[in-house]
C-alpha positions in Angstrom: -13.1 -39.5 21.8 -14.2 -38.1 18.2 -13.8 -34.1 17.6 -13.9 -31.9 14.7 -12.6 -28.3 14.5 -13.8 -25.9 11.8 -11.1 -23.5 10.4 -11.2 -20.8 7.3 -11.4 -23.0 4.1 -8.0 -23.5 2.6 -5.7 -23.8 5.7 -7.4 -27.2 6.8 -4.1 -28.9 6.4 -1.9 -26.5 8.6 -4.5 -26.9 11.2 -4.5 -30.5 10.6 -1.0 -30.5 11.4 -1.3 -28.6 14.5 -3.5 -30.8 15.9 -1.5 -33.9 15.1 1.5 -32.1 17.0 -1.1 -31.7 19.8 -1.7 -35.6 20.0 -5.1 -35.8 17.9 -5.1 -38.3 15.4 -6.6 -36.9 12.2 -8.7 -39.2 10.4 -10.6 -36.8 7.9 -9.6 -33.5 6.1 -12.5 -31.7 4.0 -10.5 -29.1 1.6 -11.6 -26.0 1.1 -14.6 -26.8 3.6 -13.1 -25.7 6.9 -13.2 -29.1 8.8 -10.9 -31.3 10.3 -12.2 -34.8 11.8 -9.9 -36.4 14.3 -9.8 -38.5 17.3 -8.0 -38.2 20.7 -8.5 -38.6 24.6 -10.2 -36.1 26.8 -7.2 -33.8 26.8 -7.4 -32.7 23.8 -10.2 -30.2 24.3 -8.0 -27.8 26.9 -4.9 -28.4 24.4 -6.6 -27.6 20.8 -8.6 -24.7 22.7 -5.5 -23.0 23.9 -2.8 -24.0 21.7 -4.0 -24.5 18.0 -3.6 -21.0 15.9 -5.2 -21.8 12.9 -8.5 -23.6 14.2 -11.7 -21.5 14.7 -14.0 -24.1 17.4 -13.3 -27.4 18.6 -16.9 -29.3 18.8 -17.0 -32.7 20.4 -18.7 -34.9 17.9 -21.7 -36.7 19.0 -23.3 -38.1 15.8 -22.7 -37.6 11.8 -25.4 -38.4 9.8 -27.6 -38.1 6.5 -31.1 -37.2 6.2 -33.8 -36.5 3.8 -36.2 -34.1 5.7 -36.3 -32.2 9.0 -37.6 -35.2 11.0 -35.0 -37.4 9.9 -32.8 -35.1 12.1 -34.9 -35.2 15.0 -35.4 -38.6 14.8 -31.6 -39.4 15.1 -30.6 -36.7 17.3 -33.3 -38.3 19.8 -31.2 -41.6 20.1 -28.4 -39.5 21.3 -27.7 -39.8 25.0 -26.9 -36.1 26.2 -25.6 -37.2 29.6 -23.0 -34.3 29.9 -26.1 -31.8 30.0 -27.4 -32.8 33.1 -28.0 -30.2 35.5 -27.4 -27.8 33.0 -29.1 -25.2 30.2 -28.2 -25.6 26.7 -28.9 -24.0 23.5 -28.8 -25.2 20.0 -26.7 -23.1 17.7 -27.1 -24.5 14.0 -25.7 -23.4 10.5 -26.8 -24.3 6.9 -25.1 -24.8 3.6 -27.0 -25.8 0.6 -30.5 -25.5 -0.9 -33.3 -26.6 1.3 -36.8 -26.0 2.1 -36.4 -24.8 5.9 -34.0 -22.3 7.5 -31.5 -22.6 10.3 -34.1 -21.7 12.5 -36.1 -24.4 11.8 -33.3 -26.8 12.4 -32.6 -25.3 15.8 -36.0 -26.0 16.8 -36.5 -29.6 15.6 -32.8 -30.4 17.1 -33.7 -28.5 20.4 -37.0 -30.5 20.9 -34.7 -33.7 20.5 -32.2 -32.9 22.7 -35.5 -32.1 25.3 -37.2 -35.4 24.2 -33.9 -37.5 24.4 -33.1 -36.7 28.0 -36.5 -36.5 29.3 -36.9 -40.5 28.2 -33.6 -41.2 29.6 -33.2 -39.3 32.8 -36.9 -38.1 33.4 -35.5 -34.5 33.7 -36.6 -31.8 31.5 -33.7 -29.6 30.4 -33.7 -25.8 30.2 -33.1 -23.6 27.4 -31.0 -20.4 27.6 -30.6 -18.9 24.4 -28.2 -16.0 25.4 -26.0 -17.6 28.2 -26.2 -21.5 27.9 -24.0 -23.8 29.8 -23.9 -26.1 26.9 -23.7 -25.1 23.3 -24.8 -27.9 21.0 -23.7 -27.3 17.1 -25.9 -28.7 14.6 -24.5 -28.0 11.3 -26.3 -28.9 7.9 -24.0 -29.3 4.8 -26.3 -30.7 1.8 -27.9 -33.5 2.9 -25.3 -34.3 5.7 -25.8 -33.1 9.6 -23.1 -32.8 12.1 -23.9 -32.6 16.2 -21.7 -31.9 18.7 -20.8 -29.8 21.6 -19.0 -26.7 21.4 -16.0 -26.8 23.7 -15.0 -23.4 22.4 -18.1 -21.3 23.0 -19.7 -18.4 20.7 -16.6 -16.0 20.8 -14.6 -18.1 18.2 -10.8 -18.8 18.5 -9.8 -16.5 15.9 -11.0 -13.9 17.6 -8.1 -13.3 19.8 -8.1 -11.8 23.5 -5.8 -9.0 22.8 -7.7 -7.5 20.3 -8.6 -4.1 21.5 -8.5 -2.0 18.2 -10.3 -3.1 14.9 -8.7 -2.4 12.0 -12.2 -2.1 9.2 -10.5 -5.1 7.3 -8.6 -6.8 9.7 -7.3 -10.3 8.9 -8.3 -13.4 10.3 -5.6 -14.4 12.9 -5.9 -18.1 11.9 -5.2 -17.1 8.6 -2.5 -14.7 9.6 -0.6 -17.9 11.4 -1.2 -19.7 7.9 0.7 -17.2 6.0 3.3 -17.2 9.2 3.5 -21.2 8.6 3.9 -20.7 4.9 6.6 -18.3 5.2 8.4 -20.7 7.6 9.6 -17.7 9.7 11.1 -18.2 13.3 13.1 -16.8 15.7 16.2 -15.9 14.2 14.8 -14.4 11.0 13.4 -10.7 10.4 9.6 -10.5 9.8 8.4 -7.3 8.4 4.7 -6.5 7.6 5.0 -3.4 5.3 0.9 -2.5 5.5 0.1 -4.0 8.8 -3.1 -2.3 9.9 -3.9 -3.1 13.1 -0.9 -5.3 13.6 -2.3 -9.0 13.4 0.5 -10.5 11.3 3.4 -9.1 13.5 1.6 -9.6 17.0 0.6 -13.1 16.0 4.3 -13.6 14.8 5.7 -12.4 18.5 3.3 -14.6 20.5 4.3 -17.8 18.3 7.9 -17.4 18.8 7.2 -16.4 22.7 5.0 -19.1 23.0 2.1 -17.3 24.4 -1.4 -19.6 23.7 -3.7 -18.2 21.6 -6.4 -19.2 23.7 -4.6 -17.4 26.7 -7.5 -15.1 28.8 -10.5 -16.8 27.6 -13.9 -18.0 29.5 -13.8 -21.3 27.2 -17.6 -23.5 27.1 -15.6 -26.8 28.3 -14.8 -24.9 31.6 -18.7 -25.9 32.4 -18.4 -28.9 31.0 -15.2 -30.9 32.3 -14.0 -28.0 34.2 -11.6 -25.1 34.4 -8.7 -27.4 32.8 -5.6 -25.6 32.1 -2.9 -27.3 30.0 0.5 -26.3 31.3 2.7 -23.8 28.9 5.8 -21.2 29.9 6.2 -18.2 28.0 9.2 -17.2 26.8 10.9 -13.5 26.7 13.0 -13.4 23.7 14.4 -11.0 21.3 12.8 -11.0 18.2 13.1 -9.1 14.5 9.7 -7.8 13.6 8.4 -4.8 12.5 5.1 -3.5 11.5 5.0 -0.5 8.9 1.7 1.1 8.5 0.7 4.2 6.4 -1.9 5.8 8.5 -1.4 7.3 11.8 -5.2 6.1 13.3 -4.3 2.2 12.4 -0.7 2.5 13.6 -1.9 3.7 17.2 -4.1 1.0 17.3 -1.5 -1.2 16.5 0.6 -0.5 19.4 -2.5 -1.0 21.4 -3.0 -4.3 20.3 0.3 -5.0 20.7 0.3 -3.7 24.6 -3.0 -5.7 24.9 -1.1 -8.8 23.8 2.1 -7.8 25.9 4.4 -7.9 23.0 4.9 -3.8 22.7 8.2 -4.5 23.5 9.1 -7.0 20.7 7.3 -5.6 18.0 8.8 -2.2 16.3 6.0 -0.3 14.5 6.5 2.8 12.5 4.5 4.8 10.1 5.9 4.5 6.6 4.9 3.5 2.9 5.0 0.2 1.9 5.9 1.4 -2.1 8.9 2.6 -0.3 10.1 0.0 1.9 13.7 -0.1 2.6 16.1 -3.0 4.4 16.6 -6.7 3.5 14.4 -8.9 5.3 13.9 -12.9 5.4 10.0 -12.7 5.6 7.5 -10.1 4.2 4.2 -11.1 5.1 1.3 -8.6 4.4 -2.3 -8.4 3.9 -2.6 -5.2 1.2 -5.6 -3.8 0.3 -8.0 -5.0 -2.2 -11.5 -4.8 -3.4 -13.6 -2.6 -1.4 -11.0 -1.8 1.0 -9.2 0.8 -1.5 -12.2 2.2 -3.4 -10.9 1.4 -7.1 -9.2 -0.6 -9.5 -7.0 1.7 -10.7 -6.0 3.0 -7.2 -5.2 -1.1 -6.4 -3.2 -1.2 -9.9 -1.0 1.7 -9.4 -0.3 0.4 -5.5 0.5 -3.6 -6.6 3.0 -2.1 -9.6 4.8 -0.1 -7.3 4.4 -2.3 -4.2 5.8 -5.7 -5.4 8.8 -4.4 -7.3 9.8 -2.9 -4.0 9.5 -6.0 -2.1 11.9 -8.0 -4.5 14.6 -5.5 -3.6 14.0 -6.1 0.1 14.5 -9.8 -0.7 17.6 -12.0 -0.6 18.0 -15.4 -1.9 16.3 -17.2 1.1 14.1 -14.4 1.7 10.0 -15.2 1.2 7.5 -13.2 0.4 3.4 -14.4 1.6 0.7 -12.1 0.2 -3.0 -12.4 0.6 -5.1 -10.9 -2.1 -8.3 -11.0 -4.1 -6.5 -9.2 -7.1 -5.3 -12.6 -8.1 -4.5 -11.7 -12.3 -3.0 -8.4 -11.1 -0.8 -9.8 -8.8 0.1 -12.7 -10.9 1.1 -10.2 -13.9 3.2 -7.9 -11.5 5.1 -11.0 -10.0 6.1 -12.1 -13.7 7.1 -8.8 -14.8 9.1 -8.3 -11.5 10.6 -11.6 -12.7 9.7 -12.9 -8.9 8.8 -17.0 -8.6 5.7 -18.1 -7.1 6.8 -20.9 -5.0 3.3 -21.8 -4.0 -0.4 -20.7 -4.1 -3.6 -21.6 -2.3 -7.6 -20.5 -2.1 -8.8 -19.8 0.7 -12.3 -18.3 1.9 -11.6 -14.8 3.8 -14.8 -12.5 4.9 -16.9 -14.0 2.4 -14.6 -13.7 -0.7 -12.1 -16.2 -2.7 -8.9 -14.8 -1.9 -5.3 -16.6 -2.3 -2.3 -16.7 -0.8 1.0 -16.6 -2.6 4.4 -17.6 -1.7 7.0 -15.4 -3.3 10.9 -15.9 -3.8 13.5 -14.8 -6.0 
């Protein structure tokens, strides 16, 4: 079977490694475009949905084609056998990237008619459309002159929207990116981890769930349940001690982080405290954080003062084997302060986060 996953642009290699470990064969990685194509057996549908931490949506690929006009999409989609839709309602969910003389609504209209006509011709049955609660979601992604058609096995709620989140920070970090940052830090049990600006707790909570082997897709109603049945892959959670800390300056967000940790079942694992990141003390193996930037802090001068205090402080909390991983849009500012602080940049990569071009930096002494 052929599949593709969507992932935040910039972490495709990390998501691809996860898929390979789960048994999929990656055949194409579209770097900085947020898609990984792979092949494998049907059991990858529940596996990737449950266990991938850096994917956002798992699509069973039905067709990949090129087009000049909307009629081409209709014609090619009408040739597809939609046998999985038998006796089920469906909806088209379309997306569009590039310059076109039509909208995503137009794509949905043409695609929906193609599915109905194809099924009617083959099976003599007119499929029913249910836009709000369809039993099967067909994704049609239009990217410049290419279009992808597939069955969404995840559902309308993407994988990075974790089941445990009961409190939303106004600028919480995408969980898929948080997990990618933890992988870049090479954090694992036996090492200490701190997020000095933890907000609603995304990074420390995801770290705890990774090492306790709690699936990212736990407690979800996946779309594939209504296609291949409620198949849940076997897993065994571990109750282990971890050295994880979350520090937050604002009491409201700290309370929210604790609520999220309780919802995730790791409130006995992550130690949350109120504190100022610019006054961080101690020694840590991994410092992983998503500091304020842009609209989140209000003015460039405040950002500059924060980073000028924070970066030298984390240096004092690192040892020879420590790693610090930071995501920010304040790229030039961070590079200047890192250089002034005599820290080394081991790795940097551009990621798409919240509609912004950000960078993840891996720092060391």
